C-alpha positions as CSV (number, residue, x, y, z in Angstrom):
1,X,-0.9,-58.2,-26.4
2,X,-1.4,-55.1,-28.5
3,X,-4.4,-55.1,-30.8
4,X,-3.8,-52.4,-33.4
5,X,-0.5,-50.7,-34.5
6,X,-0.2,-47.5,-36.4
7,X,3.0,-47.2,-38.3
8,X,4.1,-43.6,-38.4
9,X,6.4,-44.1,-41.4
10,X,6.5,-45.1,-45.0
11,X,8.5,-47.2,-47.5
12,X,10.2,-50.5,-46.7
13,X,10.3,-50.1,-42.9
14,X,6.5,-49.6,-42.8
15,X,6.1,-52.7,-44.9
16,X,8.5,-54.6,-42.7
17,X,6.5,-53.7,-39.5
18,X,3.1,-54.4,-41.1
19,X,4.2,-57.9,-42.1
20,X,5.4,-58.9,-38.7
21,X,2.3,-57.4,-37.0
22,X,0.1,-59.4,-39.4
23,X,2.0,-62.6,-38.5
24,X,1.3,-61.9,-34.9
25,X,-2.4,-61.4,-35.5
26,X,-2.3,-57.6,-34.9
27,X,-4.2,-55.2,-37.0
28,X,-2.2,-52.5,-38.8
29,X,-2.8,-48.8,-39.7
30,X,-0.9,-46.9,-42.4
31,X,-0.6,-43.2,-42.8
32,X,0.3,-41.5,-46.1
33,X,1.1,-38.2,-47.8
34,X,-0.5,-37.2,-51.0
35,X,2.4,-38.7,-53.0
36,X,2.1,-42.0,-51.1
37,X,-1.7,-42.4,-51.6
38,X,-1.2,-45.7,-53.5
39,X,2.2,-46.8,-51.9
40,X,2.9,-50.4,-51.0
41,X,2.6,-49.9,-47.3
42,X,-0.8,-48.3,-47.8
43,X,-2.0,-51.3,-49.9
44,X,-0.8,-53.8,-47.3
45,X,-2.2,-52.2,-44.2
46,X,-5.6,-53.1,-42.8
47,X,-6.5,-49.4,-42.6
48,X,-5.0,-46.2,-44.0
49,X,-5.4,-42.5,-43.2
50,X,-4.3,-39.4,-45.2
51,X,-1.9,-37.0,-43.6
52,X,-2.0,-34.5,-46.5
53,X,1.0,-32.6,-48.0
54,X,3.9,-33.7,-50.1
55,X,7.1,-33.1,-48.2
56,X,8.0,-34.9,-44.9
57,X,7.4,-31.7,-43.0
58,X,3.9,-31.4,-44.4
59,X,3.0,-35.1,-43.7
60,X,5.1,-37.6,-41.8
61,X,6.6,-34.9,-39.5
62,X,3.2,-33.3,-38.9
63,X,2.4,-34.3,-35.3
64,X,-1.2,-33.1,-35.3
65,X,-2.1,-35.2,-38.4
66,X,-0.6,-38.3,-37.0
67,X,-2.3,-37.8,-33.6
68,X,-5.6,-37.4,-35.4
69,X,-5.0,-40.7,-37.3
70,X,-4.3,-42.5,-34.0
71,X,-7.6,-41.2,-32.6
72,X,-9.6,-42.0,-35.7
73,X,-8.2,-45.5,-36.0
74,X,-8.3,-46.4,-32.4
75,X,-4.7,-47.7,-32.5
76,X,-3.3,-48.8,-29.1
77,X,0.3,-48.6,-30.3
78,X,2.6,-46.6,-32.6
79,X,5.7,-47.9,-34.3
80,X,7.8,-45.0,-35.6
81,X,10.1,-47.0,-37.9
82,X,13.4,-45.1,-38.4
83,X,13.9,-41.5,-39.3
84,X,11.0,-39.0,-38.9
85,X,9.8,-39.3,-35.3
86,X,11.7,-42.4,-34.3
87,X,14.1,-40.5,-32.1
88,X,11.8,-37.6,-31.1
89,X,11.2,-37.7,-27.3
90,X,8.4,-35.1,-27.5
91,X,6.5,-37.3,-30.0
92,X,7.1,-40.4,-27.8
93,X,5.9,-38.5,-24.7
94,X,2.8,-37.2,-26.5
95,X,1.9,-40.8,-27.6
96,X,2.4,-42.3,-24.2
97,X,0.5,-39.5,-22.5
98,X,-2.5,-40.5,-24.6
99,X,-2.3,-44.0,-23.2
100,X,-0.9,-45.4,-26.5
101,X,2.1,-47.6,-26.5
102,X,5.2,-46.2,-28.2
103,X,7.1,-49.1,-29.7
104,X,10.5,-47.8,-28.8
105,X,12.5,-46.6,-25.8
106,X,11.2,-44.4,-23.0
107,X,11.2,-40.6,-23.8
108,X,13.9,-40.0,-21.1
109,X,16.2,-42.5,-22.7
110,X,15.6,-40.9,-26.1
111,X,16.5,-37.5,-24.6
112,X,19.8,-38.8,-23.1
113,X,20.9,-41.2,-25.8
114,X,19.1,-40.0,-28.8
115,X,20.8,-36.6,-28.4
116,X,24.3,-37.4,-29.5
117,X,25.8,-34.8,-27.2
118,X,24.1,-36.2,-24.1
119,X,24.9,-39.8,-25.1
120,X,28.6,-38.9,-25.2
121,X,28.3,-37.8,-21.6
122,X,26.5,-41.0,-20.7
123,X,29.2,-43.0,-22.4
124,X,31.8,-41.3,-20.4
125,X,29.9,-42.0,-17.2
126,X,29.7,-45.7,-18.2
127,X,33.5,-45.8,-18.8
128,X,33.4,-46.1,-22.6
129,X,36.1,-44.1,-24.5
130,X,34.8,-41.4,-26.9
131,X,36.2,-39.7,-29.9
132,X,37.3,-36.2,-29.0
133,X,34.5,-33.7,-29.5
134,X,32.1,-31.2,-27.9
135,X,29.7,-32.1,-25.2
136,X,27.4,-29.1,-25.8
137,X,25.4,-28.0,-28.8
138,X,27.2,-25.6,-31.1
139,X,26.1,-22.0,-31.2
140,X,28.4,-20.6,-33.8
141,X,30.9,-21.4,-36.5
142,X,33.6,-19.9,-34.3
143,X,33.3,-22.9,-31.9
144,X,34.1,-25.3,-34.7
145,X,37.1,-23.2,-35.7
146,X,38.4,-23.2,-32.1
147,X,37.9,-27.0,-31.8
148,X,39.8,-27.5,-35.1
149,X,42.7,-25.3,-33.8
150,X,43.0,-27.7,-30.8
151,X,42.4,-31.0,-32.5
152,X,43.3,-30.2,-36.2
153,X,41.3,-30.7,-39.4
154,X,39.4,-32.7,-40.6
155,X,36.5,-32.4,-38.2
156,X,32.9,-33.8,-38.5
157,X,29.8,-31.6,-37.9
158,X,26.9,-33.9,-36.9
159,X,23.2,-33.7,-36.2
160,X,22.7,-34.1,-32.5
161,X,19.2,-35.6,-33.0
162,X,19.9,-37.6,-36.1
163,X,21.8,-40.5,-37.6
164,X,22.4,-42.5,-40.7
165,X,24.8,-39.8,-42.0
166,X,22.0,-37.2,-42.4
167,X,23.1,-33.8,-41.3
168,X,26.8,-34.8,-41.2
169,X,29.4,-32.7,-42.9
170,X,33.2,-33.3,-42.9
171,X,35.2,-30.0,-42.9
172,X,38.8,-30.1,-44.1
173,X,39.7,-26.4,-43.8
174,X,38.8,-23.1,-42.1
175,X,37.1,-21.5,-45.2
176,X,34.5,-24.3,-45.4
177,X,33.4,-24.2,-41.7
178,X,30.5,-21.7,-42.0
179,X,28.9,-23.2,-45.1
180,X,29.3,-26.8,-43.8
181,X,27.6,-25.8,-40.5
182,X,24.7,-24.2,-42.3
183,X,24.3,-27.2,-44.6
184,X,24.4,-29.7,-41.7
185,X,21.7,-27.7,-39.9
186,X,19.4,-27.6,-43.0
187,X,19.7,-31.3,-43.6
188,X,19.1,-32.1,-40.0
189,X,16.0,-29.9,-39.9
190,X,14.6,-31.4,-43.1
191,X,15.1,-35.0,-42.0
192,X,14.7,-35.0,-38.2
193,X,12.8,-31.8,-37.5
194,X,15.6,-30.3,-35.3
195,X,18.8,-28.6,-36.2
196,X,21.1,-28.9,-33.1
197,X,24.6,-29.9,-34.1
198,X,27.9,-30.8,-32.5
199,X,31.5,-31.4,-33.7
200,X,34.1,-34.1,-33.2
201,X,37.5,-35.2,-34.5
202,X,37.3,-37.1,-37.8
203,X,39.5,-40.2,-37.7
204,X,41.8,-41.1,-40.6
205,X,40.9,-44.7,-41.5
206,X,38.3,-46.2,-39.1
207,X,35.8,-49.0,-39.4
208,X,32.3,-48.5,-38.3
209,X,31.3,-51.3,-35.8
210,X,28.0,-51.3,-34.0
211,X,26.1,-53.4,-31.5
212,X,22.5,-54.4,-31.8
213,X,20.8,-54.6,-28.4
214,X,17.3,-55.1,-27.0
215,X,16.0,-54.4,-23.5
216,X,12.7,-55.0,-21.8
217,X,10.8,-53.1,-19.1
218,X,11.9,-55.7,-16.4
219,X,15.5,-54.6,-16.4
220,X,16.9,-57.2,-18.9
221,X,19.2,-56.1,-21.7
222,X,20.9,-58.3,-24.2
223,X,23.2,-57.6,-27.2
224,X,22.3,-59.6,-30.3
225,X,25.3,-59.2,-32.6
226,X,27.9,-56.8,-33.9
227,X,27.7,-55.4,-37.4
228,X,30.3,-53.8,-39.7
229,X,28.9,-50.9,-41.6
230,X,32.2,-49.5,-43.0
231,X,31.2,-49.5,-46.7
232,X,29.8,-46.0,-46.9
233,X,29.7,-42.9,-49.1
234,X,28.7,-39.5,-48.0
235,X,28.7,-41.0,-44.5
236,X,25.7,-43.2,-45.4
237,X,26.0,-46.9,-45.3
238,X,25.9,-49.0,-48.5
239,X,26.7,-52.5,-47.3
240,X,26.4,-53.9,-43.8
241,X,27.3,-57.3,-42.4
242,X,27.0,-59.4,-39.3
243,X,29.0,-60.3,-37.3
244,X,31.7,-57.7,-37.8
245,X,34.6,-59.6,-39.4
246,X,38.3,-59.7,-38.6
247,X,38.1,-58.4,-35.0
248,X,40.7,-59.6,-32.5
249,X,39.5,-62.1,-29.9
250,X,37.5,-60.4,-27.2
251,X,36.8,-57.1,-28.9
252,X,33.2,-58.0,-29.9
253,X,32.4,-59.2,-26.4
254,X,33.9,-56.0,-24.9
255,X,31.8,-53.8,-27.3
256,X,28.7,-55.8,-26.4
257,X,29.3,-55.4,-22.7
258,X,30.0,-51.7,-23.1
259,X,26.7,-51.3,-25.1
260,X,24.7,-53.1,-22.5
261,X,26.2,-51.1,-19.7
262,X,25.5,-47.8,-21.4
263,X,21.9,-48.9,-22.1
264,X,21.3,-49.9,-18.5
265,X,22.7,-46.6,-17.2
266,X,19.8,-44.7,-18.8
267,X,17.0,-47.2,-18.1
268,X,16.9,-48.2,-21.8
269,X,14.4,-50.7,-23.2
270,X,13.3,-51.8,-26.7
271,X,15.6,-52.0,-29.7
272,X,18.6,-49.8,-30.0
273,X,22.1,-49.7,-31.5
274,X,25.3,-48.5,-30.0
275,X,27.8,-47.4,-32.6
276,X,31.6,-47.5,-32.2
277,X,34.6,-46.4,-34.3
278,X,37.3,-49.0,-34.5
279,X,40.9,-48.3,-35.5
280,X,44.2,-49.8,-34.6
281,X,42.6,-52.4,-32.3
282,X,40.9,-49.7,-30.2
283,X,37.2,-48.8,-30.2
284,X,35.5,-45.5,-29.3
285,X,31.9,-44.8,-28.5
286,X,30.4,-42.9,-31.4
287,X,26.7,-42.6,-30.7
288,X,23.5,-44.5,-29.8
289,X,20.6,-44.8,-32.2
290,X,17.5,-45.1,-30.1
291,X,15.5,-47.0,-32.7
292,X,15.5,-49.9,-35.0
293,X,18.3,-49.6,-37.6
294,X,18.0,-50.0,-41.4
295,X,20.5,-52.8,-41.2
296,X,18.8,-54.8,-38.5
297,X,18.0,-57.8,-40.8
298,X,21.6,-59.0,-40.8
299,X,21.4,-59.5,-37.1
300,X,18.1,-61.4,-37.6
301,X,19.5,-63.7,-40.2
302,X,22.4,-64.9,-38.1
303,X,20.2,-65.5,-35.0
304,X,16.7,-66.3,-36.2
305,X,15.4,-63.5,-34.1
306,X,12.6,-61.3,-35.5
307,X,13.6,-57.9,-33.9
308,X,10.3,-56.2,-34.8
309,X,8.5,-59.0,-33.0
310,X,10.7,-58.5,-30.0
311,X,10.0,-54.7,-30.1
312,X,6.2,-55.3,-30.1
313,X,6.4,-57.8,-27.3
314,X,8.5,-55.5,-25.2
315,X,6.1,-52.6,-25.8
316,X,3.3,-55.0,-24.6
317,X,5.2,-55.4,-21.3
318,X,6.6,-58.9,-21.9
319,X,10.0,-60.1,-20.9
320,X,12.7,-60.8,-23.5
321,X,12.2,-64.3,-24.9
322,X,15.9,-65.2,-24.6
323,X,18.8,-64.7,-22.2
324,X,22.2,-63.4,-23.3
325,X,23.6,-66.9,-23.3
326,X,20.8,-68.2,-25.5
327,X,21.1,-65.3,-27.9
328,X,24.8,-65.9,-28.4
329,X,24.2,-69.7,-28.7
330,X,21.7,-69.1,-31.6
331,X,24.2,-67.3,-33.8
332,X,25.3,-69.1,-37.0
333,X,27.0,-68.1,-40.3
334,X,27.4,-64.7,-41.8
335,X,24.9,-62.2,-43.3
336,X,25.2,-59.2,-45.6
337,X,22.8,-56.5,-46.4
338,X,23.0,-54.3,-49.5
339,X,21.0,-51.0,-49.6
340,X,19.6,-50.5,-53.1
341,X,19.2,-46.7,-53.4
342,X,17.7,-44.6,-56.1
343,X,21.0,-43.0,-57.0
344,X,23.1,-42.7,-60.1
345,X,26.6,-44.0,-59.3
346,X,28.1,-43.2,-62.7
347,X,31.7,-42.1,-62.2
348,X,31.3,-42.5,-58.5
349,X,29.1,-39.4,-58.2
350,X,26.0,-41.1,-56.5
351,X,23.6,-38.5,-57.6
352,X,19.9,-38.8,-56.5
353,X,17.7,-40.4,-59.1
354,X,14.0,-40.1,-58.3
355,X,11.5,-41.5,-60.7
356,X,9.0,-44.2,-61.5
357,X,10.1,-47.9,-61.4
358,X,9.0,-49.5,-64.6
359,X,10.3,-52.9,-63.8
360,X,11.3,-54.6,-60.5
361,X,12.4,-58.2,-60.4
362,X,13.8,-59.3,-57.0
363,X,16.1,-62.3,-56.5
364,X,15.3,-65.6,-54.8
365,X,17.0,-68.8,-53.7
366,X,18.5,-70.3,-50.6
367,X,19.5,-67.7,-48.0
368,X,18.1,-64.7,-49.9
369,X,15.7,-62.1,-48.5
370,X,14.5,-58.8,-50.0
371,X,12.8,-56.1,-47.9
372,X,11.3,-53.5,-50.2
373,X,8.8,-50.6,-50.1
374,X,8.1,-50.4,-53.8
375,X,6.7,-52.5,-56.7
376,X,6.8,-52.1,-60.4
377,X,4.8,-48.9,-61.3
378,X,5.6,-47.2,-58.0
379,X,7.3,-43.8,-57.9
380,X,10.4,-43.0,-55.8
381,X,9.8,-39.3,-54.9
382,X,12.5,-36.6,-54.6
383,X,10.9,-35.6,-51.2
384,X,11.8,-38.7,-49.3
385,X,14.6,-41.1,-48.5
386,X,16.0,-42.8,-51.6
387,X,16.0,-46.4,-50.3
388,X,14.3,-48.7,-52.9
389,X,14.9,-51.9,-51.0
390,X,17.4,-54.0,-49.1
391,X,18.9,-57.3,-50.2
392,X,19.8,-59.4,-47.2
393,X,21.7,-62.7,-47.7
394,X,22.9,-65.4,-45.4
395,X,25.9,-67.8,-45.9
396,X,27.6,-70.4,-43.8
397,X,30.6,-68.1,-43.7
398,X,31.6,-64.7,-45.0
399,X,33.1,-66.0,-48.2
400,X,29.9,-67.9,-49.2
401,X,27.8,-64.9,-48.1
402,X,29.7,-62.6,-50.4
403,X,29.4,-65.0,-53.3
404,X,25.6,-65.4,-52.7
405,X,25.1,-61.7,-52.4
406,X,26.8,-61.1,-55.8
407,X,24.7,-63.7,-57.4
408,X,21.5,-62.3,-56.0
409,X,22.4,-58.7,-57.0
410,X,23.1,-59.9,-60.5
411,X,19.6,-61.3,-60.6
412,X,18.0,-58.1,-59.3
413,X,16.5,-56.0,-62.2
414,X,15.3,-52.5,-61.6
415,X,14.4,-50.2,-64.5
416,X,13.0,-46.7,-64.8
417,X,15.6,-45.1,-62.6
418,X,19.2,-45.4,-61.6
419,X,20.2,-47.5,-58.6
420,X,23.4,-48.2,-56.7
421,X,23.5,-51.9,-57.7
422,X,26.5,-51.6,-60.0
423,X,28.5,-49.7,-57.3
424,X,27.4,-52.4,-54.7
425,X,28.8,-55.1,-57.0
426,X,32.0,-53.2,-57.4
427,X,32.4,-53.2,-53.6
428,X,31.6,-56.8,-53.1
429,X,33.9,-58.0,-55.9
430,X,36.9,-55.9,-54.7
431,X,39.8,-57.8,-52.9
432,X,40.0,-55.1,-50.2
433,X,36.4,-55.8,-49.2
434,X,37.1,-59.6,-49.1
435,X,40.2,-59.0,-47.0
436,X,38.4,-56.5,-44.7
437,X,40.9,-53.8,-45.5
438,X,38.2,-51.2,-46.2
439,X,37.2,-48.3,-43.9
440,X,34.4,-45.7,-43.8
441,X,36.5,-43.7,-46.2
442,X,37.4,-46.5,-48.6
443,X,34.6,-46.1,-51.1
444,X,35.3,-42.4,-51.6
445,X,39.1,-42.4,-51.4
446,X,40.2,-45.8,-52.7
447,X,37.5,-47.5,-54.7
448,X,37.8,-46.5,-58.4
449,X,34.4,-46.0,-59.9
450,X,35.5,-43.6,-62.5
451,X,34.6,-46.0,-65.3
452,X,31.4,-47.2,-63.8
453,X,28.3,-46.4,-66.0
454,X,24.8,-46.9,-64.7
455,X,21.7,-47.1,-66.9
456,X,18.0,-47.0,-66.2
457,X,17.4,-50.1,-68.4
458,X,15.0,-48.2,-70.7
459,X,15.1,-47.5,-74.4
460,X,16.5,-44.0,-74.3
461,X,17.8,-42.3,-77.4
462,X,21.5,-41.8,-77.8
463,X,23.1,-38.8,-79.5
464,X,22.3,-40.3,-82.9
465,X,18.7,-40.8,-82.2
466,X,19.0,-44.6,-81.8
467,X,17.5,-46.7,-79.0
468,X,19.0,-49.8,-77.3
469,X,16.9,-53.0,-77.7
470,X,17.5,-56.4,-76.2
471,X,16.6,-59.6,-78.2
472,X,17.3,-63.3,-78.3
473,X,18.9,-65.1,-81.3
474,X,19.9,-68.7,-81.9
475,X,23.1,-69.6,-83.7
476,X,23.5,-73.3,-84.5
477,X,21.0,-74.2,-81.8
478,X,22.6,-72.1,-79.1
479,X,20.8,-69.2,-77.5
480,X,22.4,-65.7,-77.3
481,X,21.1,-62.6,-75.6
482,X,22.2,-59.5,-77.6
483,X,21.7,-55.8,-77.4
484,X,21.6,-53.6,-80.5
485,X,21.1,-49.9,-81.3
486,X,18.2,-49.4,-83.7
487,X,15.9,-46.6,-84.9
488,X,12.8,-46.0,-82.7
489,X,9.8,-48.1,-83.6
490,X,7.7,-46.5,-86.4
491,X,10.4,-44.2,-87.6
492,X,14.0,-43.7,-88.8
493,X,17.0,-42.4,-87.0
494,X,16.8,-38.6,-86.9
495,X,19.8,-36.4,-87.4
496,X,22.0,-36.2,-84.4
497,X,20.7,-33.8,-81.8
498,X,21.7,-33.1,-78.3
499,X,18.8,-34.5,-76.2
500,X,17.9,-33.4,-72.7
501,X,19.9,-36.2,-71.1
502,X,22.9,-35.6,-73.4
503,X,22.9,-31.9,-72.4
504,X,23.0,-32.9,-68.8
505,X,25.9,-35.3,-69.4
506,X,27.9,-32.6,-71.2
507,X,27.7,-30.1,-68.3
508,X,28.0,-32.4,-65.3
509,X,29.5,-35.7,-66.3
510,X,33.0,-34.9,-67.5
511,X,32.3,-34.1,-71.2
512,X,33.3,-30.9,-73.0
513,X,32.8,-27.9,-70.8
514,X,29.8,-25.9,-72.2
515,X,29.2,-23.5,-69.4
516,X,25.5,-24.4,-69.4
517,X,24.9,-25.8,-65.9
518,X,21.9,-28.1,-65.8
519,X,20.3,-30.0,-63.0
520,X,21.6,-33.5,-62.7
521,X,18.4,-34.6,-61.0
522,X,15.0,-33.4,-60.0
523,X,15.2,-31.4,-56.8
524,X,14.7,-28.1,-54.9
525,X,17.2,-25.2,-55.1
526,X,18.4,-24.6,-51.6
527,X,20.8,-21.8,-52.2
528,X,22.3,-20.0,-55.2
529,X,26.0,-19.3,-54.4
530,X,26.8,-16.9,-57.2
531,X,25.4,-13.7,-58.8
532,X,25.1,-12.6,-62.4
533,X,28.4,-11.0,-63.5
534,X,30.4,-12.9,-60.9
535,X,33.7,-14.6,-62.0
536,X,34.1,-18.3,-61.1
537,X,36.8,-20.9,-61.5
538,X,36.3,-24.4,-62.8
539,X,35.1,-26.6,-59.9
540,X,33.6,-23.7,-57.9
541,X,30.3,-24.5,-56.2
542,X,27.6,-22.3,-57.8
543,X,24.4,-23.8,-56.4
544,X,23.1,-26.2,-53.7
545,X,20.3,-28.6,-54.9
546,X,18.4,-30.8,-52.5
547,X,17.0,-34.1,-53.5
548,X,15.9,-37.0,-51.4
549,X,16.9,-35.2,-48.2
550,X,20.5,-34.8,-49.4
551,X,22.2,-31.5,-50.4
552,X,24.3,-31.6,-53.5
553,X,26.7,-28.9,-54.6
554,X,26.5,-28.1,-58.3
555,X,29.9,-27.0,-59.6
556,X,31.1,-24.8,-62.5
557,X,32.3,-26.9,-65.4
558,X,34.6,-24.2,-66.6
559,X,36.1,-20.9,-65.6
560,X,34.3,-17.7,-66.7
561,X,31.6,-15.2,-65.8
562,X,28.1,-16.0,-64.7
563,X,25.9,-14.5,-67.5
564,X,22.5,-15.8,-66.6
565,X,20.8,-17.4,-63.5
566,X,17.5,-19.1,-64.2
567,X,16.5,-20.1,-60.7
568,X,16.2,-19.0,-57.1
569,X,16.1,-20.6,-53.7
570,X,13.0,-22.6,-53.2
571,X,12.5,-23.4,-56.9
572,X,11.7,-27.0,-57.9
573,X,13.7,-28.0,-61.0
574,X,13.6,-31.0,-63.2
575,X,16.5,-33.1,-64.4
576,X,18.2,-31.4,-67.3
577,X,16.8,-27.9,-66.6
578,X,19.3,-25.1,-67.2
579,X,20.1,-23.6,-63.9
580,X,22.7,-21.0,-65.0
581,X,25.1,-20.1,-67.8
582,X,28.8,-19.3,-67.6
583,X,30.5,-17.6,-70.5
């Protein structure tokens, strides 16, 4: 058995791996950037080593720093988590060449299946149907245009070495091709360290169904469960569930068999996920993620299998603990996972919301689990993924799982920053979700979040200088929780002034158009799309702002002429900073 595992990651997945390793009696080593010096995963690990730097490229994607930490710690294994180096064959090979176990698939399998273009070829060899798309890396925007002429718009540009919706851009017309390609490449490079991309046809109303599998080094491969991950926005999953509901008889088994066949064809071992697009009772191979998925806990809850433990045992050379028949026999009930992200879903915009968590209260009760990477007082940085934590709930059937998830979400309290909790509740309460009528496009095209308002739970002043306070009163012996707007402690209400947050709301949240374009979140300016003196129309993109590895187009709130630009590419800006002015 392995003796010491270095986790080459951060946040909740690092915490997740550390906890299982400790239960197995294995020592753990954390690595951290300057911003993560006091992070939860660092506090939980037996040892911790500094990588330096702030951004992912300066720290968690810096191979030399991680290699040095492995040598200094004497770790005999590395768990890559997900993201960062988890699907990087060069990193896996470097680790194994050192005589250190890589807790993941062999480098050759990562090359073939981790590269989405090669994996499509492998799927074809295995007889699995694929969505129409390219089987070579794109070299120019013209190739995308030519593909669209043959298959029609919309098309999806995707990161060849990525996943989780990062580096994916949907293009609806010819004029957007070049900009979308460049944006996809930038996101892919920032999150995965590589910028190769490919293109495929974008289906009209599909469900996203995937198969969790695990293989060992003795030639055994089993599929654990299906998962439905159709509740998405910006091609990133919000809610996942297992097993995938409302599939015709035999479809899940057929998907499982296809996934196992594809894995065996490339000599795959350890945990992996084969993703399919399902529409009109047909399924198509989408891609294979050669790593543990964010949503793996739902498969764990319906089987009782600790997938991280299985990963570690496979890396140690052990055989799988269960056969395919035993795995399927262990399944019971239904599980749902809700990703709680640091985003502001007000009006359905889902804008990044980095900041410090001033209060974090997680739910409890039968069938409830919370996997988090933060505690009260911790800061969610603009430089990393925005996942605060995952709520995973089990129920005897889907109906009870949904009800329990809603109850648990209502008990979850996070203050200091915006989260997606209110949007998650809107999804779970919607009759379309209950009836499994949703698709990967449902959240953005059908779910009405226009009246949704998110708050950070703090006492922020409104336009009249008042702050919201919560208190408890008793009337005739009955308790009531009430909220009131009162002057700040130690003072009286000032005359109404437009505060920093009020200004932000005016320019970007549907208020009166002011022409003063402010940053809706803390981030880095990637590209200024206009010049001073240029005429713009309302809704035109004027600037690209990156926060939490996602690019966000900032739009003109009115037609006019750009009179002033206060920033340039590479600048770091704060929430509410004036970026440019339109007159």
